[in-house]
C-alpha positions as CSV (number, residue, x, y, z in Angstrom):
1,M,-125.0,-26.6,-8.5
2,P,-123.4,-24.5,-11.2
3,T,-120.2,-25.9,-12.5
4,A,-117.1,-23.8,-12.8
5,N,-116.2,-22.6,-16.2
6,K,-113.5,-24.6,-17.8
7,P,-110.4,-22.6,-18.7
8,T,-110.0,-22.0,-22.4
9,K,-106.9,-21.6,-24.4
10,S,-105.9,-18.0,-25.1
11,A,-106.9,-16.8,-28.5
12,P,-104.3,-16.3,-31.1
13,R,-103.2,-12.7,-32.0
14,G,-105.6,-12.5,-34.9
15,G,-108.6,-12.5,-32.5
16,K,-110.8,-15.1,-31.1
17,G,-111.5,-17.9,-33.5
18,R,-109.2,-16.4,-36.1
19,P,-105.8,-17.7,-37.2
20,A,-102.9,-15.2,-36.8
21,P,-102.2,-13.2,-40.0
22,K,-99.4,-14.4,-42.2
23,M,-96.3,-12.2,-42.4
24,T,-96.2,-10.3,-45.6
25,R,-93.1,-10.0,-47.8
26,Q,-92.8,-6.4,-46.9
27,A,-92.9,-7.0,-43.2
28,A,-90.5,-9.9,-43.6
29,R,-87.9,-7.5,-45.2
30,H,-87.8,-5.5,-42.0
31,M,-87.0,-8.6,-39.8
32,P,-83.3,-9.0,-39.0
33,E,-81.8,-11.8,-40.9
34,R,-79.9,-14.6,-39.1
35,K,-76.5,-14.6,-40.7
36,P,-74.6,-17.9,-40.7
37,R,-71.3,-17.7,-38.7
38,N,-68.2,-17.2,-40.7
39,K,-65.9,-20.2,-40.5
40,Q,-62.9,-17.9,-39.7
41,T,-64.9,-16.4,-36.8
42,V,-65.7,-19.9,-35.4
43,L,-62.0,-20.9,-35.8
44,M,-60.9,-17.7,-34.0
45,Y,-63.2,-18.3,-31.1
46,G,-61.9,-21.9,-30.9
47,V,-58.2,-20.7,-30.8
48,I,-59.0,-18.1,-28.1
49,A,-60.8,-20.8,-25.9
50,L,-57.8,-23.1,-26.3
51,M,-55.4,-20.3,-25.3
52,V,-57.4,-19.6,-22.2
53,V,-57.4,-23.3,-21.2
54,L,-53.7,-23.6,-21.7
55,A,-53.0,-20.4,-19.7
56,A,-55.1,-21.6,-16.8
57,A,-53.2,-24.9,-16.9
58,V,-49.8,-23.2,-16.7
59,I,-51.0,-21.0,-13.8
60,F,-52.8,-23.6,-11.7
61,W,-51.2,-26.9,-12.6
62,P,-49.1,-28.2,-9.8
63,S,-45.3,-27.7,-10.2
64,N,-43.2,-30.8,-10.6
65,L,-39.8,-29.7,-9.2
66,G,-38.4,-33.2,-9.4
67,Q,-36.3,-35.0,-6.8
68,P,-34.6,-32.4,-4.7
69,V,-30.9,-32.5,-3.6
70,A,-30.4,-31.4,0.1
71,Y,-27.5,-29.5,1.6
72,K,-26.8,-28.7,5.2
73,I,-25.2,-25.4,6.2
74,E,-23.5,-25.5,9.7
75,T,-23.2,-22.2,11.5
76,D,-22.4,-21.1,15.1
77,K,-26.1,-20.3,15.4
78,G,-27.3,-23.7,14.3
79,E,-27.9,-25.8,11.2
80,I,-29.8,-24.8,8.0
81,T,-31.1,-27.4,5.6
82,L,-32.1,-26.5,2.1
83,N,-33.5,-28.4,-0.9
84,V,-32.1,-27.6,-4.4
85,Y,-34.0,-28.5,-7.6
86,P,-31.7,-29.7,-10.4
87,K,-34.6,-30.8,-12.6
88,V,-35.9,-27.3,-13.2
89,M,-32.6,-25.3,-12.5
90,P,-29.9,-27.7,-13.8
91,K,-27.1,-25.2,-14.4
92,T,-27.5,-23.3,-11.2
93,A,-27.9,-26.5,-9.2
94,A,-24.8,-28.1,-10.8
95,N,-22.8,-25.0,-10.0
96,F,-23.8,-25.0,-6.4
97,E,-23.1,-28.7,-6.1
98,K,-19.6,-28.2,-7.5
99,L,-18.8,-25.5,-5.0
100,V,-20.0,-27.6,-2.1
101,A,-18.0,-30.6,-3.3
102,D,-14.9,-28.5,-3.5
103,S,-15.5,-27.2,0.1
104,F,-15.6,-23.7,-1.4
105,Y,-18.1,-22.4,1.1
106,D,-16.5,-23.8,4.3
107,G,-15.3,-20.9,6.4
108,L,-17.0,-18.1,4.4
109,T,-19.3,-15.6,5.9
110,F,-22.8,-14.2,5.6
111,H,-21.5,-10.7,4.7
112,R,-25.0,-9.1,4.1
113,V,-27.8,-9.4,6.7
114,E,-30.9,-7.3,6.4
115,D,-34.5,-7.5,7.6
116,W,-35.6,-9.4,4.5
117,V,-32.5,-11.3,3.3
118,V,-29.2,-12.8,4.3
119,Q,-26.4,-13.3,1.7
120,G,-23.1,-15.1,1.7
121,G,-20.7,-17.2,-0.2
122,D,-18.2,-14.4,-1.1
123,P,-14.5,-15.3,-0.6
124,A,-13.8,-11.5,-0.5
125,G,-16.3,-11.0,2.3
126,D,-17.6,-7.7,0.9
127,G,-20.0,-8.7,-1.9
128,T,-17.4,-8.3,-4.7
129,G,-15.9,-11.8,-4.9
130,G,-16.7,-15.0,-6.6
131,P,-15.3,-18.4,-7.7
132,G,-13.5,-17.2,-10.8
133,W,-16.4,-17.9,-13.2
134,T,-20.0,-16.9,-13.8
135,I,-23.0,-18.8,-14.9
136,E,-25.9,-18.1,-17.2
137,L,-29.1,-16.8,-15.6
138,E,-31.9,-19.5,-15.2
139,I,-35.5,-18.7,-14.4
140,Y,-38.2,-21.1,-13.4
141,R,-41.5,-19.3,-13.1
142,K,-43.0,-21.7,-10.5
143,L,-40.3,-20.8,-8.0
144,S,-41.1,-17.5,-6.2
145,H,-39.4,-15.2,-3.7
146,V,-41.3,-16.4,-0.6
147,R,-39.9,-16.8,2.8
148,G,-37.1,-19.4,2.8
149,A,-36.4,-19.2,-1.0
150,V,-32.8,-19.6,-2.0
151,G,-31.3,-17.7,-5.0
152,M,-28.1,-16.6,-6.6
153,A,-26.9,-13.1,-6.1
154,R,-25.6,-11.2,-9.1
155,S,-24.6,-7.7,-10.4
156,L,-26.6,-5.8,-13.0
157,D,-25.4,-8.3,-15.6
158,P,-28.0,-11.1,-15.6
159,D,-25.3,-13.7,-16.3
160,S,-22.9,-12.6,-13.5
161,A,-23.8,-15.0,-10.7
162,G,-21.0,-17.2,-9.4
163,S,-20.9,-18.3,-5.7
164,Q,-22.9,-15.8,-3.7
165,F,-26.3,-16.9,-2.7
166,Y,-29.1,-15.4,-0.6
167,I,-32.0,-16.6,1.6
168,V,-35.2,-14.6,1.7
169,K,-36.6,-13.9,5.2
170,E,-39.7,-12.0,4.0
171,N,-41.7,-12.4,0.8
172,Q,-40.3,-10.3,-2.1
173,L,-42.5,-11.3,-5.0
174,S,-41.4,-8.2,-7.0
175,L,-38.0,-9.9,-7.6
176,D,-39.6,-12.9,-9.3
177,G,-38.2,-13.5,-12.8
178,Q,-35.1,-11.5,-12.2
179,Y,-32.9,-13.8,-10.2
180,A,-32.1,-17.5,-10.3
181,L,-34.1,-19.1,-7.5
182,F,-32.9,-22.7,-7.2
183,G,-33.9,-24.0,-3.7
184,K,-35.8,-23.5,-0.5
185,V,-34.9,-23.8,3.2
186,V,-36.8,-26.8,4.6
187,K,-35.3,-26.7,8.1
188,G,-33.6,-24.0,10.2
189,M,-35.4,-20.7,9.2
190,D,-35.2,-19.9,12.9
191,V,-31.4,-20.0,12.5
192,V,-31.5,-17.8,9.4
193,D,-33.5,-15.2,11.5
194,Q,-30.7,-15.2,14.1
195,L,-27.8,-14.7,11.7
196,A,-25.7,-11.5,11.9
197,A,-23.3,-10.0,9.4
198,G,-20.0,-11.8,9.7
199,D,-21.4,-15.1,10.9
200,K,-19.5,-18.0,9.3
201,M,-20.6,-21.1,7.4
202,T,-18.5,-23.6,9.3
203,R,-19.2,-26.3,6.8
204,V,-21.6,-26.9,3.9
205,T,-22.3,-30.6,2.9
206,K,-24.6,-32.6,0.8
207,V,-27.1,-34.7,2.8
208,T,-30.2,-36.9,2.2
209,A,-33.1,-34.8,0.9
210,S,-36.2,-34.3,3.0
211,P,-39.4,-35.8,1.5
């Protein structure tokens, strides 16, 4: 029986049985040269890569808000518990703690109630009052205006917050970076939803923080 032809290796470009022709100097001059990378270019790419990694870490790294301090707001509609974060908002948290310790909020009202927010803590009851001092604006980028967020109200002056605070009922992310968010409601958002303008804070006290 005839045997099958064995496969042969393909011939080089020069033809069967011939070696491929050597590249002439003239042809070589038309080939693009492989230029070595400039050290500055390599360094620049390295710096860009490092910046990208750091930016990703800032955006996606979990926030460490520290040990929260909890406060309970008693109202005729029920109780609201919120956590405050002194580690990342030290001045704002200290100001709120002082006001609570002085019983400043006891008996004050929620003078502003809208679909997306409730606001209170004004001794004048009309949005114009305060404790007699103001505090410097603090911003922590990992705290955002999501439902339940607690922040300090202010006028057009960034450093004009005093005692008035607000609780967000609907996400308002466009406000991020403009107001001092310093806490979050952890219990009683159903109570917040029921509040009406003029409802009183019967008493505000410091309590054991929720885990």
